[in-house]
Structures are given as structure tokens and as C-alpha cells.
C-alpha positions, 0 to 999 in steps of 0.5 A, spaced: 609 728 715 616 730 711 619 733 718 620 725 720 625 720 718 624 713 720 631 710 721 631 702 720 638 699 722 639 693 718 644 687 720 644 681 716 636 682 716 634 684 709 628 680 708 625 683 715 628 690 713 625 690 706 618 688 708 618 693 713 620 699 709 615 696 703 609 696 709 611 703 711 611 706 703 604 703 703 601 708 708 602 713 702 605 718 707 611 723 705 616 721 711 623 719 710 625 712 710 632 711 712 635 704 711 642 704 714 646 697 713 650 697 719 656 693 715 652 687 714 656 680 712 651 678 707 648 681 701 644 685 705 646 692 702 646 690 695 639 687 696 636 693 699 639 698 695 637 694 689 630 694 691 629 701 693 634 705 689 628 708 684 623 709 690 621 716 692 622 717 700 627 711 701 634 712 702 639 706 703 646 708 706 651 703 709 656 704 715 663 703 714 664 699 720 659 695 725 660 699 731 653 697 734 646 700 735 648 707 737 653 708 732 649 705 726 642 709 728 647 716 729 649 715 722 642 715 720 640 721 724 645 725 722 644 723 714 637 725 715 638 731 719 643 734 714 639 732 707 632 733 709 632 738 715 627 734 719 625 736 726 624 728 728 627 722 727 625 715 729 628 708 730 624 702 728 627 695 728 626 691 722 622 686 727 617 692 729 610 692 725 605 698 726 598 697 723 597 704 720 600 710 720 596 714 725 601 711 730 607 715 728 602 721 727 599 721 734 606 720 737 609 725 733 603 730 735 604 728 743 612 729 742 611 736 740 605 738 745 611 740 750 618 742 749 620 738 755 618 732 751 624 729 748 623 722 746 616 718 746 615 711 745 608 706 744 605 700 747 609 694 745 605 688 743 609 681 743 607 676 737 601 674 740 598 681 741 600 681 749 601 687 752 606 687 758 607 694 762 615 693 763 616 692 755 615 699 754 620 702 758 623 702 765 626 706 771 634 708 770 637 703 775 638 704 782 645 702 785 642 695 787 638 694 780 644 696 776 647 689 779 640 685 780 637 687 773 644 684 770 643 677 772 640 673 767 636 669 773 633 675 776 625 673 776 624 674 783 629 680 784 625 685 779 618 688 779 614 691 774 616 699 774 611 704 776 610 710 771 607 717 773 601 719 768 602 726 766 596 726 761 591 722 758 594 715 756 601 718 756 606 716 762 613 719 764 618 714 764 626 714 765 627 710 759 623 708 753 625 701 750 629 702 744 626 698 738 621 703 736 621 711 738 621 718 736 626 723 738 626 730 737 633 732 733 634 738 737 634 734 743 639 729 739 644 735 738 643 738 745 645 731 748 650 730 743 646 724 740 646 717 742 652 714 746 657 710 742 661 707 747 657 701 747 656 696 742 649 693 744 645 693 751 644 699 755 643 704 750 636 706 753 639 707 760 644 712 757 639 716 753 635 716 759 640 719 763 642 724 758 635 726 757 635 727 765 641 731 766 638 736 761 632 736 764 628 733 759 622 727 759 621 721 756 614 719 755 610 713 752 603 713 749 600 707 752 594 708 747 599 707 741 600 700 740 605 696 735 608 689 735 615 687 736 616 680 734 623 679 737 625 672 736 627 670 743 626 662 742 633 663 738 636 664 745 634 657 747 638 654 742 644 658 741 651 655 742 655 656 748 660 660 744 654 665 742 652 665 749 658 667 752 659 672 746 652 675 748 654 675 755 660 679 754 657 684 750 652 685 756 657 686 761 662 691 757 656 695 756 653 695 763 661 696 766 661 702 761 654 705 764 657 703 771 664 706 770 661 713 768 655 714 772 655 709 778 660 708 785 666 705 783 665 699 789 659 697 784 664 694 779 666 688 784 659 686 784 658 687 777 664 682 776 661 677 780 654 678 777 658 676 770 661 670 773 654 668 775 651 669 769 657 665 765 656 659 770 648 659 769 649 659 762 654 653 762 649 649 766 643 651 762 647 649 756 649 642 759 641 641 761 639 642 754 644 637 751 642 632 756 635 633 754 636 633 747 641 626 747 635 623 751 
């Protein structure tokens, strides 16, 4: 498995990142673990570097500035390719967990089963061990979905994606979820790596479009499970300023996606959706404060 490098992108999450890296080392396999500190504002880099500086198969590196998810992972991809010449790299968020190494081994084998397979993900389980089909991947948004899927109050406007089964336990998707996946390094070179024009959000859509433009396929192995313990509860208690900052990041990345790949008239509807999102965020914040003060 020395042809695989797993990239763990860290930002102020040294405890989670350290735990994941140690867990992967326990498998006793020869894949490379590249910890990329994305210019954390705390002591993450020092903690992680000191923890693994004498550990075989673990490299701890640091970006010069935080330019977001895509830039941070690209930094790790290029490091792994240049230093180790791997044919496959993987993205693992610090809050991802796999029970054993067979998940990585099986994903690698399936990915290289067909030259058209560019990206592969697994079946996502939440912290309660529940599986939701829509969490493993989705379709590239249609013109309508570019707007409706951007709305934060869109429960009745979205539907569970329908995927095409192409092999046993393997389905074709447009976009694999970005918290954990493997991608061929030859594909990264072919498509020009991840698009660094967005800081956060819509990275999967941009990657899916790039792959499709090159006649490549993204797939999900629905029999290979992993846990994603994303802290959604923190979103309910974030400050109004933090909500606005998150919504603005969502809008800027969606606007970039719209400008690059969609009709220009959709900009107006996207702006209107952004205004609605901010209004809903204000109402939600007020309701939360009222309940808390009762």
C-alpha cells in the first residue's frame, strides 16, 4: 500500500488530527500519512510536528497561508506525488473514522479496476451509525438546483439522489462527498488538481464537473463504511457574526460555481437566495435568544 498517501488537512484541530493519524498507524500498513496544517492560528503545527517527527510513514507539513480546503489538500497532494511518487491520494477529514484498513484497501482496488474511475468514496455513517444515501454523493446541480440547494431552508425542495449501479455494491455519482475519498494522481494532473478559487464549499461540485469534462467517472462503494462525526450541533449555537461569515463563504463559492459553469441570469436568483438565507439566519438567531432568556 505504499502507492497511497492519505492527506489529513488540519486547522486548529490537533487533537482530532493526532487521534486519526495514530489510529491509521495502528493498522501497521505502509501507506503514507501526510498531515497538512493549514496555517492554524493555535499551536497545532508544533503539537503535530512534535508528536510525529520521529514516526515512520508520517509527514507533518505546513502551508504558508490558509487558502481553504482545495488549496490545503492540493499542497498535500503535490508533496506526496513529488516525494513518494504515489499513484493514489486520499482525503480524510480529522473527524472521519474507519474501523480497519480493509476499507482503504478495497476502495483502492475498486478505484483501479477501471481506467475511467477517477474518484471513489465509501458509505458514510453518522455518529449514531446511521446511513443516509444523500450523504455519500450527489448529482451536479441543475440550473434550478443551483439555487434551491443553496437555500438553508430547502427541506421540501430537495430529494434523495438516484444513483446508477455499475457494478455490485458500486454506484456512479457526479460528486463524491469531500470528507473522505481516494483519487488517482494521474487524474489530478489531468484535470489540474482541485480548483483553488473557492475557500470552502462547492469543492465537490467543481471536482465533479472537471471529471465529467474529461470523460471520467466518480463512484461510491456502498459496502465500504466509514464514520463522519461532523459537529452539526455547533451550528445551532454559533454567533450571528459567525453565521454571516459562513453564509458569505457559501455564497462566494456558489457564485464562483455559477459564474464559471452556469447561465449568467442565475446570478440574480442566487443573490436573492443569499439575502433570504441572511434573513432566515437573523430570525433563527432571535428565536434562539428569546428561548434562552425565558
